[in-house]
Each structure stands twice: as C-alpha cells, then as structure tokens.
C-alpha positions as CSV (number, residue, x, y, z in Angstrom):
1,M,-12.8,4.6,105.7
2,P,-10.2,3.0,103.3
3,L,-6.8,4.6,103.0
4,F,-7.2,5.6,99.4
5,Q,-10.9,6.4,99.5
6,V,-11.9,9.5,97.4
7,D,-15.3,11.0,97.2
8,G,-17.1,10.1,93.9
9,W,-14.7,7.2,93.1
10,D,-15.9,3.7,93.7
11,I,-12.7,1.7,93.5
12,K,-14.4,-1.6,93.4
13,S,-16.7,-0.9,90.4
14,D,-13.9,0.7,88.4
15,K,-11.7,-2.2,89.0
16,V,-14.3,-4.6,87.7
17,A,-14.9,-2.4,84.6
18,F,-11.1,-2.3,83.9
19,F,-10.9,-6.1,83.9
20,D,-14.0,-6.4,81.8
21,V,-12.5,-4.1,79.0
22,S,-9.2,-6.0,79.1
23,A,-11.0,-9.4,78.7
24,K,-13.0,-8.0,75.8
25,K,-9.8,-6.8,74.0
26,A,-8.1,-10.1,74.5
27,D,-11.1,-11.9,72.9
28,E,-11.0,-9.6,69.9
29,K,-7.3,-10.2,69.4
30,K,-7.9,-13.9,69.7
31,K,-10.6,-13.7,67.0
32,E,-8.3,-11.6,64.8
33,R,-5.5,-14.2,65.1
34,K,-7.9,-17.0,64.3
35,A,-9.3,-15.2,61.2
36,K,-5.7,-14.5,60.0
37,K,-4.8,-18.2,60.4
38,D,-7.9,-19.2,58.5
39,K,-7.1,-16.8,55.7
40,I,-3.6,-18.1,55.4
41,K,-4.9,-21.7,55.4
42,K,-7.4,-20.9,52.6
43,E,-4.7,-19.2,50.5
44,Q,-2.4,-22.2,50.9
45,Q,-5.2,-24.6,49.9
46,A,-6.0,-22.5,46.9
47,K,-2.3,-22.4,45.9
48,K,-2.2,-26.2,46.2
49,Q,-5.3,-26.5,44.1
50,R,-3.9,-24.3,41.4
51,A,-0.7,-26.4,41.4
52,I,-2.8,-29.5,41.0
53,E,-4.7,-28.0,38.1
54,D,-1.5,-26.9,36.4
55,E,-0.2,-30.5,36.7
56,I,-3.5,-31.8,35.3
57,E,-3.2,-29.5,32.3
58,G,0.3,-30.8,31.6
59,V,-0.2,-34.5,32.1
60,E,-0.5,-35.1,28.4
61,S,2.7,-36.5,26.8
62,D,4.6,-34.7,24.1
63,E,3.2,-37.0,21.5
64,D,-0.3,-36.1,22.5
65,V,0.4,-32.4,22.3
66,E,2.4,-32.5,19.2
67,D,-0.4,-33.2,16.7
68,V,-2.8,-30.6,18.2
69,A,-4.0,-28.4,15.4
70,D,-6.9,-26.9,17.3
71,V,-6.6,-23.2,18.0
72,E,-9.0,-23.5,20.9
73,S,-6.4,-25.4,22.9
74,L,-3.9,-22.6,22.4
75,E,-6.5,-20.0,23.3
76,K,-7.4,-21.8,26.5
77,V,-3.8,-21.5,27.7
78,K,-3.7,-17.8,26.8
79,D,-7.0,-17.2,28.6
80,E,-5.7,-18.9,31.8
81,A,-2.6,-16.6,31.6
82,K,-4.8,-13.6,31.2
83,E,-7.0,-14.5,34.2
84,E,-3.9,-15.0,36.3
85,K,-2.6,-11.6,35.2
86,V,-6.0,-9.9,36.2
87,K,-5.8,-11.5,39.7
88,K,-2.3,-10.2,40.2
89,Q,-3.3,-6.7,39.0
90,K,-6.2,-6.6,41.5
91,K,-3.8,-7.4,44.4
92,R,-1.5,-4.6,43.3
93,Q,-4.2,-2.0,43.1
94,L,-3.6,1.2,45.0
95,S,-5.7,2.0,48.1
96,D,-6.5,5.4,46.6
97,S,-9.5,4.4,44.4
98,E,-9.7,7.9,42.9
99,K,-6.5,7.3,40.9
100,P,-7.3,6.3,37.3
101,E,-6.2,2.8,36.5
102,K,-3.5,2.7,33.9
103,K,-4.3,0.2,31.1
104,P,-1.3,-1.9,29.9
105,K,-0.3,-1.8,26.3
106,V,-1.0,-4.8,24.1
107,S,2.6,-5.8,23.9
108,E,2.9,-5.5,27.6
109,T,-0.1,-7.7,28.1
110,V,1.3,-10.4,25.8
111,N,4.7,-10.4,27.5
112,T,3.1,-10.4,31.0
113,S,0.9,-13.3,30.0
114,Q,3.9,-15.3,28.9
115,K,5.6,-14.6,32.2
116,T,2.6,-15.8,34.2
117,L,2.8,-19.2,32.6
118,T,4.5,-22.0,34.4
119,P,7.4,-23.7,32.7
120,L,5.2,-26.6,31.9
121,Q,2.5,-24.3,30.3
122,Q,5.2,-22.4,28.4
123,K,6.5,-25.7,26.9
124,M,2.9,-26.7,26.0
125,M,2.2,-23.3,24.3
126,A,5.4,-23.6,22.3
127,K,4.4,-27.0,21.1
128,L,0.9,-25.9,20.2
129,T,2.2,-22.8,18.3
130,G,4.6,-25.0,16.4
131,S,2.0,-27.6,15.6
132,R,-0.4,-24.8,14.5
133,F,2.2,-23.3,12.2
134,R,2.9,-26.7,10.5
135,W,-0.8,-27.3,10.0
136,I,-1.4,-23.9,8.3
137,N,1.8,-24.4,6.2
138,E,0.5,-27.7,5.0
139,Q,-2.9,-26.2,4.1
140,L,-1.3,-23.5,2.0
141,Y,0.9,-26.0,0.1
142,T,-1.9,-28.5,-0.6
143,I,-4.8,-26.4,-1.8
144,T,-5.3,-24.0,-4.7
145,S,-4.6,-20.3,-4.4
146,D,-8.3,-19.3,-4.5
147,K,-9.1,-21.8,-1.7
148,A,-6.2,-20.3,0.3
149,L,-7.7,-16.8,-0.2
150,E,-11.1,-18.0,1.0
151,L,-9.5,-19.6,4.1
152,M,-7.7,-16.4,5.1
153,K,-10.8,-14.3,4.6
154,E,-12.8,-16.7,6.9
155,Q,-10.0,-17.0,9.5
156,P,-7.7,-13.9,9.1
157,Q,-5.8,-14.8,12.3
158,L,-4.3,-17.8,10.4
159,F,-2.1,-15.4,8.4
160,D,-0.7,-13.8,11.5
161,E,-0.1,-17.2,13.1
162,Y,1.6,-18.5,10.0
163,H,4.0,-15.5,9.7
164,D,4.8,-15.6,13.4
165,G,5.9,-19.2,12.9
166,F,7.7,-18.3,9.7
167,R,9.5,-15.5,11.4
168,S,10.7,-17.9,14.0
169,Q,12.0,-20.3,11.3
170,V,13.9,-17.5,9.5
171,T,16.0,-16.9,12.6
172,S,17.7,-20.3,12.1
173,W,18.5,-19.8,8.4
174,P,22.1,-18.9,7.3
175,E,20.6,-16.2,5.1
176,N,17.1,-14.9,4.1
177,P,16.3,-15.0,0.3
178,V,14.6,-11.6,0.7
179,D,18.0,-10.1,1.8
180,V,19.6,-11.7,-1.3
181,F,17.1,-10.1,-3.6
182,V,17.5,-6.7,-1.9
183,D,21.3,-6.9,-2.2
184,Q,20.9,-7.8,-5.9
185,I,18.9,-4.7,-6.5
186,Q,21.4,-2.6,-4.7
187,Q,24.3,-3.9,-6.6
188,R,22.7,-3.7,-10.0
189,S,21.5,-0.1,-9.3
190,K,25.1,1.0,-9.7
191,K,24.8,0.6,-13.5
192,P,22.3,2.5,-15.7
193,V,18.8,1.2,-16.1
194,N,18.4,-1.2,-19.0
195,A,22.2,-1.3,-19.5
196,P,24.0,-4.7,-19.4
197,G,24.1,-5.7,-15.7
198,G,21.7,-3.0,-14.7
199,L,18.1,-3.3,-13.5
200,P,15.4,-3.6,-16.2
201,G,13.1,-0.6,-16.5
202,L,10.2,0.5,-18.6
203,Q,11.4,1.5,-22.1
204,D,9.8,5.0,-22.1
205,S,10.3,6.2,-18.5
206,K,13.1,3.8,-17.3
207,K,11.0,3.3,-14.2
208,I,11.8,0.1,-12.2
209,V,8.5,-1.6,-11.4
210,I,8.6,-4.6,-9.1
211,A,5.8,-7.0,-8.2
212,D,6.4,-9.0,-5.1
213,M,4.0,-12.0,-5.3
214,G,3.2,-13.7,-2.0
215,C,5.0,-10.9,-0.2
216,G,4.2,-12.0,3.4
217,E,4.8,-8.8,5.4
218,A,6.2,-6.9,2.4
219,Q,9.7,-6.7,3.9
220,L,11.1,-6.6,0.3
221,A,9.1,-3.4,-0.4
222,A,10.2,-1.8,2.9
223,D,13.9,-2.4,2.3
224,I,13.9,-1.4,-1.4
225,N,11.9,1.8,-0.7
226,E,14.4,2.8,2.0
227,F,17.4,2.0,-0.3
228,F,16.1,4.1,-3.2
229,K,15.2,6.9,-0.9
230,K,18.9,7.1,0.3
231,Y,20.2,6.4,-3.2
232,N,18.4,9.3,-4.8
233,K,19.5,11.7,-2.1
234,R,23.1,11.0,-2.9
235,A,22.8,10.7,-6.7
236,K,22.7,13.5,-9.2
237,K,19.4,14.3,-10.8
238,Y,20.0,12.5,-14.1
239,Q,21.3,9.4,-12.1
240,Q,18.3,9.1,-9.8
241,R,16.1,6.0,-10.1
242,K,12.3,6.0,-10.5
243,H,10.8,2.9,-8.9
244,Q,7.6,1.4,-7.6
245,V,7.0,-1.8,-5.6
246,H,3.6,-3.7,-5.7
247,S,3.2,-6.2,-2.9
248,F,0.5,-8.9,-3.0
249,D,-0.6,-11.5,-0.5
250,L,-3.7,-13.1,1.1
251,K,-4.1,-10.5,3.9
252,R,-3.3,-6.8,4.3
253,A,-0.9,-7.0,7.2
254,N,0.2,-3.4,6.6
255,P,-0.5,-0.6,4.2
256,R,2.2,-1.8,1.7
257,I,0.1,-4.9,0.8
258,T,-2.7,-5.4,-1.7
259,V,-4.9,-8.4,-1.0
260,A,-5.1,-10.7,-4.1
261,D,-4.9,-14.3,-5.3
262,I,-1.6,-14.1,-7.1
263,R,-2.8,-16.0,-10.1
264,H,-4.7,-12.8,-10.9
265,V,-3.4,-9.4,-9.7
266,P,-4.8,-6.0,-10.4
267,L,-2.0,-4.8,-12.7
268,P,-2.1,-4.1,-16.5
269,D,-0.3,-6.2,-19.1
270,N,3.4,-5.4,-19.6
271,S,3.4,-3.0,-16.6
272,C,6.2,-4.5,-14.5
273,T,10.0,-5.0,-15.0
274,I,10.7,-7.4,-12.2
275,V,8.4,-10.1,-10.7
276,V,9.6,-11.8,-7.5
277,F,8.5,-15.1,-6.0
278,C,10.4,-15.5,-2.8
279,L,9.3,-18.9,-1.3
280,A,5.8,-18.0,-2.7
281,L,5.0,-20.9,-5.1
282,M,2.8,-22.5,-2.5
283,G,-0.5,-23.3,-4.1
284,T,-1.1,-26.5,-6.0
285,N,-1.8,-24.4,-9.1
286,F,1.5,-22.4,-9.0
287,L,2.0,-22.5,-12.7
288,D,-0.9,-20.1,-12.9
289,F,1.2,-17.7,-10.9
290,I,3.9,-18.0,-13.6
291,K,1.4,-17.3,-16.4
292,E,0.3,-14.2,-14.5
293,A,4.0,-13.1,-14.1
294,Y,4.4,-13.4,-17.9
295,R,1.3,-11.3,-18.5
296,I,2.3,-8.4,-16.3
297,L,6.0,-8.3,-17.3
298,A,7.1,-5.9,-19.9
299,P,9.3,-7.3,-22.7
300,R,12.8,-7.9,-21.3
301,G,11.4,-7.9,-17.8
302,E,12.9,-10.4,-15.4
303,L,11.4,-13.2,-13.2
304,W,13.2,-13.9,-9.9
305,I,12.4,-17.1,-8.0
306,A,13.8,-18.5,-4.7
307,E,12.6,-22.0,-3.6
308,I,13.6,-24.6,-1.1
309,K,15.9,-27.2,-2.6
310,S,14.0,-30.1,-1.0
311,R,11.0,-29.3,-3.3
312,F,12.9,-30.3,-6.4
313,A,13.0,-34.0,-7.2
314,D,16.3,-33.6,-9.1
315,E,17.6,-31.1,-6.5
316,K,18.8,-28.7,-9.2
317,G,15.4,-27.9,-10.6
318,D,16.0,-28.7,-14.3
319,E,12.5,-30.0,-14.8
320,F,11.1,-26.8,-13.2
321,V,13.2,-24.7,-15.6
322,N,12.0,-26.7,-18.6
323,A,8.4,-26.1,-17.5
324,L,8.9,-22.3,-17.3
325,K,10.6,-22.3,-20.7
326,L,7.5,-24.0,-22.2
327,M,5.5,-21.2,-20.8
328,G,7.5,-18.6,-22.7
329,F,10.3,-17.6,-20.4
330,F,14.0,-17.6,-21.3
331,H,16.3,-19.0,-18.7
332,K,19.1,-16.7,-17.6
333,K,20.6,-18.3,-14.4
334,T,20.3,-20.9,-11.7
335,D,22.1,-20.3,-8.4
336,N,22.7,-23.4,-6.3
337,E,25.3,-22.0,-3.9
338,N,23.0,-21.7,-0.9
339,K,22.6,-25.0,1.0
340,M,18.8,-24.4,1.6
341,F,17.6,-22.5,-1.4
342,T,17.9,-22.4,-5.2
343,R,17.5,-19.1,-7.0
344,F,16.4,-18.7,-10.6
345,E,16.4,-15.8,-13.1
346,F,14.3,-15.8,-16.2
347,F,13.3,-13.0,-18.6
348,K,10.4,-12.4,-20.9
349,P,11.7,-12.1,-24.5
350,P,10.5,-9.3,-26.8
351,Q,8.5,-10.2,-29.9
352,E,11.5,-10.1,-32.2
353,I,13.4,-12.6,-30.2
354,I,10.3,-14.9,-30.0
355,E,10.0,-14.8,-33.8
356,E,13.7,-15.5,-34.3
357,R,13.5,-18.4,-31.9
358,N,10.5,-19.9,-33.7
359,A,12.3,-19.6,-37.0
360,K,15.2,-21.6,-35.6
361,L,12.9,-24.3,-34.3
362,E,11.2,-24.6,-37.7
363,R,14.6,-24.9,-39.4
364,R,15.5,-27.7,-37.0
365,Q,12.0,-29.2,-37.5
366,T,11.5,-29.1,-33.7
367,F,8.8,-26.4,-33.6
368,I,6.0,-29.0,-33.6
369,E,7.7,-31.0,-30.9
370,V,7.9,-27.9,-28.6
371,E,4.2,-27.1,-29.2
372,T,3.4,-30.8,-28.4
373,E,5.4,-30.5,-25.1
374,K,3.3,-27.5,-24.2
375,E,0.1,-29.3,-24.8
376,Q,1.3,-32.3,-22.8
377,L,2.3,-30.1,-19.9
378,E,-1.3,-28.6,-19.7
379,E,-2.8,-32.1,-20.1
380,K,-0.7,-33.4,-17.2
381,R,-1.7,-30.4,-15.1
382,Q,-5.4,-31.2,-15.7
383,K,-4.9,-34.7,-14.4
384,I,-2.5,-34.1,-11.5
385,A,-1.8,-30.6,-10.1
386,E,1.7,-29.4,-10.5
387,G,2.0,-28.9,-6.8
388,K,2.1,-32.7,-6.4
389,W,4.9,-33.5,-8.9
390,L,6.7,-30.5,-10.4
391,L,7.4,-28.9,-7.0
392,K,6.7,-31.1,-4.0
393,P,4.9,-29.4,-1.1
394,C,7.1,-28.2,1.7
395,I,5.6,-30.0,4.7
396,Y,7.5,-30.0,8.0
397,K,7.9,-33.4,9.7
398,R,6.1,-33.9,12.9
399,R,8.6,-34.3,15.7
C-alpha cells in the first residue's frame, strides 16, 4: 500500500484530471490572446484605411476646391463629421443600458462635428464655405429683387449661409455701418424731435418710425429698441420718445423681420420718418427700392444709405446722388471719411418746397431740362439695369 494512500482517493486519476483542466485553461487563454491580437490588427487596418480615405478626400488642389459652389460637397464633409461623432458616442456609452441617453444640443453637435474633422478637412470646409458665400453674394447682386425673393423661398438655407459668411466678413471691418447709424440715432435723440439736429418724427404724434430695408438679421432694430427702452426710463415723461422699427428682408430669421421684396413693402404712404439702406442696394433694380422709400417716407422724412466705395465709378458717388435727386430727393450730406463705405443722407421735401423749387427751375428755364433728364434716366434703366452701371455689383474676387 502506497505511503499516502487514502480510502476513496485515487491519486492517479485525480492527477490526470488536474493536468487536463490546466491544459484546457491554457488553450482558452491562448485563444483569448489570439482574438485580442486579431482585434487590434483589424482596428489598426481600419485606422489606416480611414487615413487613406481622408487623404483621398483632400487630394484636390486649392484651385480645384476654390470654385466649388455646390452645397452637396459641403454637406458631404458635414455628414462624414457627424458619422464619426456617432461612432465615438457609441464607444463612450455606459455599460448601464437602463440610463437614458442624453441628447446633445444643436450647438454642441456643430462644435463637436468641427472638432472631429482633420486639419485637411477643416481647411476644405473653410474653402467651401467661403466659395459658397461668394456665389450667393454674386447671385443677389446680379438678379432682380423679385428673383432673389423666389430664390430664398425655394432654398431658405441660402439666407443663413450668406449671413454666416457676411458675419465673418464684418469681423475684419474697422467699423460696421449699422453701428454708425445706431450711434447717429443716439446722438440726435438728445435734441427734441423735429427740431434742427433732432430726429424726424411724424407731425401729429412726433413718433419716430424707421424702416430698415434689407435688414439682414435686424440688428439695427434690436440695438435701437434697447436704446430707447433705456432712454425712456431715464427721461421725464414729456421728453420720452415714441418709436417703431420695421425690418424687411427675404427671410424671417427672427421675429423682428417681415418677409418682403423691398421694392414693395406692406406700409402705407407717408408712414415713416427714416428709411435705412445699410449695404442693401443689392438687386439690379435698386432704384425701385428708392422709389418705394420715397412713397413710404413722410414729408421731411430722411433717407440714410451706406454703400461700399468700390461700387461707385467716381468713388465719391456724385452720379448716384444726381440719380436720387431726379427721383425727388433733396441731398443733405455725403460722408466719405470711412475708408470702406460712403454714407449719404437725403430728405423728402414737403409739397411747398417742391413747388418753390419748380418755380425757380421755371425762372431759370431749366424745368424742362430736369424733366428730360428724368425721362432719360428711366429710358436708360429699361435698356440696361442700373445695377450694371450706376452701382457696380460687389463681387468678391476668387482667390
């Protein structure tokens, strides 16, 4: 009998079973290590493939990308970014599946999408966005206002794309004309309404009524409303200012805006005291906008215009001023101090001043000449749109 023999214990069979179990565990661990290596290898291959695809997407030269005006190309890049973001979100999911998934905000999604782009893709997207902005800008300057309204109704995203690009452009300007107009209102509010140097108001109520034509995102209305709210809190009751701002553009980007073709806005005759065109004379038929401004302005109401200097062939805008004078406006002021923009102020004369002016023209025997110039202006407009000669279209150069 063996030294360590115990009843009921077969040492030989148990020893074999022990080694069988150990061998089985060793095989399982070997298989696990192999599976892990295969997984790592597949992930590395997938990573290399994605890198190759990224390089393929960016092989086009800057010149090829520069002229792209197809929004589908831009959307493709955005979709790729979104897909990549979804993949990363799945990897970060909690093991506890009962927890509700927190949906990211829209702004967070956009920012995260930008972060998931490679530097090459970010460069490509920037070029596509800039190219798209230039294309939309060119369309708005080279078609009539009614066609522009149709375009925005069919593709409303164009409005947002344009103003995203415009907002980016403004950051490089020494000053924004909108801010200049707001400052002018603030300064002139220090004097009584309808007084010399004060703001023009309606004769009966002294209410200041402003029409912002081609308002964009209606920043002018937001700033003016905020200013008068604070102003009236500080002022005595008899010094408070009544005001109203109408903002018109091709899309209702926010509740302050009324959608309209600015050659015909839903306002009564003689209902406004100030009409503003801040870089808004964009359609080829922009003199129709000036006619509409004359219609809605009350007598002694003012027309404020800011335009880019490069649009004027004579740089000072004298020909432009003469055209508006032929349409009934009196010229008050031209401000050329800004390096980029020229500002103009006109006013709509009351009937007594019109009659007095016509009498002077008749005495000088020039009344017929002025009427002839008006007819010639309209004849020229019929042949060649004023957006091609009176104010050149503001088209950005392709870099």
